[in-house]
C-alpha positions in Angstrom: 27.8 -80.6 61.5 31.4 -81.4 62.3 33.8 -78.5 62.8 35.6 -78.1 59.5 38.8 -77.4 61.5 38.6 -81.0 62.7 38.4 -82.5 59.2 41.3 -84.7 58.1 42.7 -84.5 54.6 40.6 -87.4 53.3 37.5 -85.6 54.3 38.6 -82.4 52.5 39.4 -84.5 49.5 36.0 -86.1 49.5 34.4 -82.7 49.8 36.5 -81.3 47.0 35.5 -84.2 44.7 31.8 -83.5 45.5 32.4 -79.8 44.7 34.0 -80.8 41.4 30.8 -82.6 40.5 28.7 -79.6 41.5 30.6 -77.1 39.4 30.9 -79.4 36.3 29.5 -77.5 33.4 29.7 -74.2 35.3 33.4 -73.6 35.9 35.9 -74.3 33.2 38.5 -77.0 33.5 41.3 -74.6 32.7 44.3 -75.6 30.7 47.8 -76.2 31.9 50.5 -74.7 29.6 54.2 -75.5 29.5 56.7 -72.7 29.9 60.0 -73.4 28.2 61.4 -70.1 29.3 60.7 -70.8 33.0 61.9 -74.4 32.5 65.3 -73.2 31.2 65.5 -70.8 34.2 64.9 -73.4 36.9 66.4 -76.4 35.1 63.2 -78.5 34.9 59.7 -78.6 33.6 57.4 -75.7 34.6 53.6 -75.6 33.9 51.2 -72.7 34.2 47.7 -73.5 35.5 45.6 -70.9 33.6 42.9 -69.7 36.0 43.1 -66.4 34.3 41.1 -68.1 31.5 38.4 -69.2 34.0 34.8 -67.8 33.7 34.7 -64.3 35.2 38.5 -64.1 34.9 39.7 -65.9 38.0 39.3 -69.1 40.1 36.7 -67.4 42.3 33.7 -68.8 40.5 34.6 -72.2 41.8 34.2 -71.4 45.5 31.4 -68.9 45.1 29.2 -71.4 43.1 29.7 -74.2 45.6 28.9 -72.0 48.5 25.7 -70.6 47.0 24.6 -73.9 45.5 24.8 -75.5 48.9 22.4 -72.9 50.5 18.9 -73.9 51.1 16.1 -72.5 48.9 15.1 -70.3 51.8 18.6 -69.0 52.3 19.0 -68.2 48.6 15.7 -66.4 48.7 17.1 -64.0 51.3 19.9 -63.0 48.9 23.7 -63.2 49.3 26.2 -60.5 50.2 30.0 -60.4 49.6 33.0 -58.1 50.0 35.7 -58.0 47.4 38.1 -55.8 45.4 36.8 -57.5 42.3 37.4 -61.1 41.5 35.3 -62.6 44.3 32.7 -60.0 43.5 32.5 -61.2 40.0 32.4 -64.9 41.1 29.6 -64.3 43.5 27.6 -62.1 41.1 27.9 -64.7 38.3 27.2 -67.7 40.6 24.2 -65.9 42.2 22.8 -65.1 38.7 23.1 -68.7 37.7 21.4 -69.9 40.8 18.6 -67.3 41.0 19.8 -65.4 44.0 20.0 -61.6 44.5 23.6 -60.5 45.1 24.9 -57.4 46.9 28.6 -56.7 46.9 30.6 -54.3 49.0 33.7 -53.1 47.2 36.6 -50.8 48.5 36.7 -47.2 47.2 39.0 -47.2 44.2 38.3 -50.8 43.2 39.4 -51.3 39.6 36.7 -50.0 37.3 36.6 -53.0 34.9 36.0 -55.3 37.9 33.2 -53.0 39.2 31.5 -52.9 35.8 31.8 -56.6 35.3 30.3 -57.3 38.7 27.4 -54.9 37.9 26.8 -56.6 34.5 26.5 -60.0 36.2 23.6 -58.4 38.1 24.9 -57.5 41.5 24.0 -54.4 43.5 27.3 -52.6 44.4 28.1 -50.5 47.5 31.5 -48.9 48.1 33.0 -48.9 51.6 36.4 -48.2 53.0 39.7 -48.6 51.2 40.5 -52.3 51.7 38.7 -55.6 51.4 38.8 -56.0 55.1 36.9 -52.7 55.6 34.4 -53.7 53.0 34.0 -57.1 54.7 32.9 -55.3 57.9 30.1 -53.6 56.1 29.1 -56.7 54.3 28.8 -58.5 57.6 26.7 -55.7 59.0 24.5 -55.8 56.0 24.0 -59.5 56.4 23.0 -59.1 60.0 20.5 -56.3 59.1 18.9 -57.9 56.1 19.2 -61.6 56.6 21.3 -62.0 53.4 23.8 -64.8 53.6 27.4 -63.7 53.7 29.6 -65.4 51.1 33.0 -65.0 52.7 35.8 -64.5 50.2 37.9 -67.3 51.7 37.1 -68.4 55.2 34.4 -71.0 54.7 34.6 -74.7 54.1 32.4 -74.6 51.0 34.7 -71.8 49.5 37.8 -73.9 50.3 36.3 -77.0 48.8 35.4 -75.1 45.6 38.9 -73.7 45.3 40.3 -77.1 46.0 38.9 -78.3 42.7 41.8 -76.4 41.1 44.2 -78.7 43.0 42.3 -81.8 41.7 42.7 -80.6 38.2 46.4 -79.9 38.7 47.0 -83.5 39.9 45.0 -84.9 37.0 46.7 -82.7 34.4 50.2 -82.9 35.8 50.5 -86.1 38.0 54.3 -85.9 38.1 54.3 -82.4 39.8 56.6 -82.0 42.7 56.0 -78.3 43.6 52.9 -76.2 43.4 53.3 -72.4 43.7 50.1 -70.4 44.5 49.5 -66.7 45.0 47.6 -66.0 48.2 45.7 -63.3 50.0 43.3 -64.7 52.6 44.3 -68.2 51.8 41.2 -69.8 50.2 42.9 -71.0 47.0 46.1 -72.0 48.8 44.2 -73.9 51.5 42.1 -75.8 49.0 45.0 -76.7 46.7 47.3 -77.7 49.5 45.0 -79.9 51.4 43.9 -82.0 48.4 47.5 -82.1 47.1 48.7 -83.5 50.5 45.8 -85.9 50.6 46.8 -87.4 47.2 50.5 -86.8 47.2 52.0 -86.0 50.6 55.4 -85.6 48.9 54.4 -82.5 47.0 55.8 -79.2 48.2 53.2 -76.4 48.2 54.5 -72.8 48.3 52.3 -69.7 48.9 53.3 -66.4 47.5 52.2 -63.0 48.9 52.8 -59.4 47.8 55.5 -58.0 50.2 53.3 -55.0 50.9 50.3 -57.2 51.9 51.8 -60.2 53.5 49.7 -61.2 56.5 50.7 -64.9 56.6 54.4 -64.7 57.6 53.6 -62.8 60.8 50.5 -64.8 61.5 52.4 -68.1 61.2 55.2 -66.8 63.4 52.6 -65.8 66.0 50.7 -69.0 65.8 47.4 -67.3 65.1 45.9 -64.9 62.5 47.5 -61.4 62.9 46.1 -58.4 61.1 48.4 -56.0 59.2 48.4 -52.4 60.2 48.5 -51.2 56.6 48.9 -52.6 53.0 50.3 -51.2 49.8 50.4 -53.2 46.6 49.3 -53.2 43.0 48.0 -56.7 43.5 44.5 -55.9 44.7 43.4 -59.5 44.2 45.6 -60.6 47.1 45.5 -57.5 49.3 44.0 -59.1 52.4 45.0 -57.8 55.8 44.4 -60.9 57.9 44.1 -64.7 57.2 40.9 -66.4 58.2 40.8 -68.9 61.2 40.0 -71.8 58.9 42.5 -70.9 56.1 45.2 -70.1 58.7 45.0 -73.6 60.1 45.0 -75.3 56.7 48.0 -73.3 55.5 49.9 -73.9 58.7 49.3 -77.7 58.4 49.7 -78.2 54.6 52.0 -75.5 53.1 55.7 -75.8 53.4 56.6 -72.1 53.1 55.3 -68.7 52.3 57.4 -66.3 50.2 56.9 -62.7 49.4 57.5 -60.8 46.1 58.0 -57.1 45.4 56.0 -54.8 43.2 58.9 -54.8 40.7 58.9 -58.6 40.7 55.2 -58.8 40.0 55.5 -56.2 37.2 58.3 -58.3 35.6 56.3 -61.4 36.0 53.2 -59.8 34.3 55.4 -58.7 31.5 57.0 -62.2 31.2 53.5 -63.8 31.0 52.4 -61.4 28.3 55.6 -61.7 26.2 56.7 -65.3 26.7 53.5 -67.1 27.5 51.0 -64.9 25.5 48.8 -64.8 28.6 47.2 -61.7 30.2 47.3 -61.9 34.0 46.7 -59.4 36.7 49.5 -58.6 39.3 48.0 -61.0 41.8 47.8 -63.7 39.1 51.4 -63.2 38.3 52.7 -63.6 41.9 53.6 -67.3 41.5 55.6 -66.6 38.4 57.3 -63.7 40.2 58.5 -66.1 42.9 60.0 -68.4 40.2 61.8 -65.5 38.5 63.1 -64.2 41.8 64.6 -67.4 43.1 64.5 -70.2 40.5 66.8 -72.4 42.5 64.3 -72.7 45.3 61.7 -74.8 43.5 62.0 -78.5 42.6 60.7 -79.5 39.2 58.3 -80.3 37.8 56.6 -77.1 39.0 53.0 -75.9 38.5 52.5 -72.2 39.0 48.9 -71.1 39.3 47.9 -68.0 37.3 45.1 -67.1 39.6 43.4 -64.3 37.7 43.5 -62.1 34.6 41.2 -59.2 35.4 43.6 -56.3 35.0 42.6 -52.7 34.4 43.9 -51.6 31.0 45.2 -48.3 32.5 47.0 -50.2 35.3 48.3 -52.6 32.7 50.0 -49.8 30.8 51.6 -48.5 34.0 52.7 -52.0 35.0 54.2 -52.8 31.6 56.3 -49.7 31.7 57.3 -50.5 35.3 58.0 -54.1 34.3 60.2 -52.9 31.4 62.1 -50.6 33.8 62.5 -53.4 36.3 63.8 -55.7 33.6 66.3 -53.0 32.5 64.5 -52.3 29.3 63.1 -48.9 30.0 65.0 -45.8 30.9 63.5 -42.5 32.3 65.9 -39.7 32.7 66.6 -36.0 32.2 69.3 -34.2 30.2 70.2 -30.5 30.0 71.1 -29.1 26.6 71.9 -25.8 25.2 68.9 -23.7 24.1 69.7 -23.3 20.4 68.5 -24.8 17.2 69.7 -28.3 16.5 70.6 -29.2 20.1 67.5 -31.4 20.6 68.0 -33.0 17.2 71.7 -33.8 18.1 70.6 -35.5 21.4 68.0 -37.6 19.7 70.5 -38.5 17.0 72.9 -39.8 19.7 70.1 -41.9 21.1 69.4 -43.3 17.7 73.1 -44.1 17.2 72.9 -46.0 20.5 69.8 -48.0 19.3 67.5 -46.5 21.9 63.8 -46.2 21.0 62.5 -42.9 22.2 59.0 -43.3 23.6 58.4 -39.8 25.0 60.1 -36.4 25.1 59.2 -33.5 27.3 61.0 -30.2 26.6 61.2 -27.9 29.6 62.4 -24.4 28.9 61.8 -22.7 32.2 62.6 -23.7 35.8 64.2 -22.3 38.9 67.4 -24.2 38.4 67.8 -23.8 34.6 70.2 -21.2 33.2 68.7 -18.8 30.7 70.6 -20.5 27.8 69.6 -24.1 28.5 66.6 -26.4 28.5 65.9 -29.6 30.3 64.7 -32.6 28.3 62.9 -35.5 30.0 63.1 -38.7 28.0 61.6 -42.2 28.2 63.6 -44.7 26.2 63.1 -48.3 25.4 66.2 -50.6 25.3 66.9 -54.2 24.7 67.9 -55.0 28.3 70.3 -54.0 31.1 73.5 -54.2 29.1 72.0 -52.1 26.3 70.7 -49.6 28.8 74.2 -49.2 30.1 75.6 -48.8 26.6 73.0 -46.0 25.8 73.9 -44.1 29.0 77.6 -44.5 28.3 77.3 -43.1 24.8 75.3 -40.1 26.1 78.0 -39.4 28.7 80.7 -39.8 26.1 79.1 -37.1 24.1 79.2 -34.8 27.0 75.6 -35.1 28.2 75.0 -35.1 31.9 72.2 -37.7 32.7 70.0 -37.2 35.8 67.4 -39.6 37.2 64.5 -38.2 39.1 
């Protein structure tokens, strides 16, 4: 078999088309939705490729099914093993159940509970190992060596890339006029697949990869000319928290992707909130990364733009935290402390002032004792929803005008 690194774009395109035939009736042809709000922001048409609506909640079923379907009967009989924080785990577990193979999945400690439970319900046996996907992958490889199970790598295999490339084929069919495709990326499987088929069909298309700033392995790797592992990662976007690109995906990204940009935790929180409010779509932080890049620097993307919403498997508890963080990042959520006199009516007067300012009080904590509090005062911690940055400033100005000293912790 020829080295996949030596394939030209046409060969990858042919393989992607074969993969599309293979997954027909298994993976959904996900919709592309227009976004008027983003279009107004960048000054041209913007479309959202909704892989958050894919089976198992992300694009991962595409590559996982292709990889397992292309195994021999003897290989499938030995079972498959994978490492994942959740989306690849679900894709492998679902694909294995459809193809009659036993699936074992290694997940990092602290993997989102809904992703763990969904993986288990698809029939996979789960083991927890380490605190990152990379650590879990080490254990998955050791398990494969020991048991003879076939490792289904989350991104660094030609069948995985070909499966994810079917997303790119759909984008070009659904939006043939596209000029820029923006894709969130961790290890690079989705980005590699989309970029290589996009370039095969339309070399003029610009492909942009987006990584979480706290887990961005590609920029340093591309600068070094080879995959370079990160020393540490910190991000809410567990779906793209991968510490090192693969050899295969590194080469494909290097040769087919114009640039990699990074987005902050605040940006992903704002983007998740934007998708929920303006597009009525639930996405996870990793799935919102492409939208975050558009919101951060709208002038950097030539329209028409397709932003890929890569996944929608978000833990409800994390969603609550992110929404509050997103509101704060968008200037629509204030969290502060105010000291007031310890006498009847003082708290009511504070809340009345906030009501006059139009602030919606979400939470109040009344602290009567503390090492820095005087005996005749109390501290009130408030969480207040506002209509935006200007309104937030107005609320704070009115409080200060009434003599309240506002502190932010």
